[in-house]
VEXBATOR-609104 format. One line per 8 residues: number of its first residue (from 1); their letters; for each residue x, y, z of C-alpha. Coordinates in nm, 2 decimals, padded with zeros to 4 digits. Each point is the difference from the previous one (the first is absolute). Layout:
BEGIN
NUM> A> X:Y:Z; ...
***
This chain:
BEGIN
1> MKISEVMS> -02.14:00.68:-07.76; -00.28:00.09:00.26; 00.05:00.00:00.37; -00.28:-00.26:00.04; 00.23:-00.24:-00.19; 00.28:00.01:00.25; -00.16:00.09:00.33; -00.07:-00.23:00.29
9> KKVSTINL> -00.37:-00.05:00.03; -00.02:-00.17:00.33; 00.06:00.27:00.26; -00.06:-00.03:00.38; -00.09:00.31:00.19; 00.00:00.10:00.37; -00.21:00.24:00.19; 00.12:00.33:00.16
17> GTTLQEAA> -00.03:-00.16:00.34; 00.19:-00.32:-00.07; 00.30:-00.03:00.23; 00.35:00.00:-00.15; 00.05:-00.34:00.15; -00.30:-00.13:-00.19; 00.12:00.17:-00.31; 00.35:-00.14:00.03
25> ERMRSEDV> -00.14:-00.35:00.05; -00.22:00.04:-00.31; 00.30:00.12:-00.21; 00.20:-00.30:00.12; -00.28:-00.25:-00.07; -00.08:00.14:-00.34; 00.36:00.08:-00.09; -00.07:00.36:-00.09
33> GALPVVDP> 00.18:00.32:00.09; -00.29:00.24:00.00; -00.37:00.01:00.08; -00.25:00.27:-00.10; -00.17:00.15:00.30; -00.38:00.04:-00.03; -00.25:00.21:00.20; -00.26:-00.27:00.10
41> VSDKIKGM> -00.28:00.26:00.00; 00.06:00.16:-00.34; 00.18:-00.30:-00.15; 00.25:00.25:-00.15; 00.37:-00.05:-00.01; 00.16:00.23:00.25; 00.37:-00.10:-00.03; 00.25:-00.27:-00.05
49> LTDRDIVV> 00.18:-00.19:00.28; 00.34:-00.15:-00.10; 00.23:-00.22:00.20; 00.24:00.29:00.00; -00.27:00.23:00.15; -00.04:-00.25:00.29; 00.38:00.00:00.07; 00.08:00.37:-00.06
57> RAAALGKN> -00.31:00.16:00.14; -00.08:-00.23:00.29; 00.25:-00.27:00.10; 00.31:00.22:-00.02; -00.18:00.26:00.22; -00.09:-00.26:00.26; -00.37:00.00:-00.07; -00.20:-00.31:00.11
65> LDKTKAEE> -00.10:-00.18:-00.31; -00.29:-00.17:00.18; -00.15:00.34:00.07; 00.11:00.23:-00.28; -00.26:00.02:-00.28; 00.07:-00.01:-00.37; -00.13:00.36:-00.04; 00.29:00.12:00.23
73> AMTENIRF> 00.28:-00.14:-00.22; -00.15:-00.02:-00.35; 00.11:00.22:-00.29; -00.29:00.23:-00.10; -00.05:00.17:-00.34; 00.06:-00.32:-00.19; 00.05:00.01:-00.37; -00.22:-00.19:-00.24
81> VFEDEDIS> -00.05:-00.08:-00.37; -00.29:-00.12:-00.20; -00.02:-00.36:-00.12; -00.05:00.11:-00.36; 00.31:00.23:-00.02; 00.32:-00.10:-00.16; 00.27:-00.15:00.22; 00.22:00.30:-00.08
89> KAASHMKD> -00.23:00.21:00.22; 00.07:-00.23:00.30; 00.37:00.01:-00.08; 00.00:00.37:-00.01; -00.17:00.03:00.34; 00.24:-00.25:00.15; 00.30:00.18:-00.14; -00.11:00.35:00.09
97> KQIRRLVV> -00.10:-00.09:00.36; 00.25:-00.28:00.06; -00.28:-00.24:00.10; -00.02:-00.38:-00.05; -00.38:-00.05:-00.01; -00.30:00.17:-00.13; -00.37:-00.06:00.07; -00.19:-00.08:-00.32
105> LNRNKRMV> -00.35:00.14:-00.03; -00.28:-00.05:-00.25; -00.17:00.30:-00.15; -00.26:-00.01:00.28; 00.30:00.06:00.24; -00.03:-00.35:00.16; 00.32:-00.18:00.07; 00.05:-00.30:-00.24
113> GLVSLADL> 00.36:-00.08:00.07; 00.36:00.11:00.07; 00.29:00.04:-00.24; 00.34:-00.03:00.14; 00.35:00.05:-00.12; 00.03:-00.38:-00.01; -00.31:-00.02:-00.22; 00.15:00.24:-00.25
121> ASKSPDEH> 00.34:-00.17:00.00; -00.13:-00.35:-00.04; -00.30:00.06:-00.23; 00.09:00.29:-00.22; 00.14:-00.07:-00.34; 00.19:00.33:00.01; 00.33:-00.07:00.17; 00.11:00.36:-00.02
129> LSASVMKS> -00.31:00.12:00.18; 00.05:-00.25:00.28; 00.37:00.08:00.04; -00.07:00.37:00.00; -00.26:-00.03:00.28; 00.22:-00.23:00.21; 00.29:00.24:-00.03; -00.21:00.30:00.11
137> VAEPSVHL> -00.17:-00.18:00.28; 00.33:-00.14:00.14; 00.17:00.34:00.02; 00.03:00.14:00.35; -00.29:00.23:00.10; -00.09:00.24:00.28; -00.02:-00.17:00.34; -00.35:-00.08:00.14
145> TAH> -00.11:00.21:00.30; -00.18:-00.16:00.29; -00.36:00.09:00.06
***
């Protein structure tokens, strides 16, 4: 099964300069836990901002969410997969890096979606693959460090 068959195609993005307050409101209104962060000049993805990033890298440190920008709390060096790859590739990335979401690119390296752990669990016919990924991602990992 191809990643394009299980991924979420409707993906909202935010800019590097979006405040964490704005990002959090977008996450709430769209009921999502992560937003790709895009450089408005190059239109390239520079990172991923998760609800956990906002809490751990900003709120817990007392940063003002109305003034702190997405680029200050986002996770850089995001992982990606191509839409025409098998879902086992996404599963492998998620297991190896203990991540819940991957950006999906087309072969022109343009974002066409996101694939999440939930997408694999709910849409994959391979129950063993889904269970294996969930188990690996749920295991305790190294603590995040603040920027």
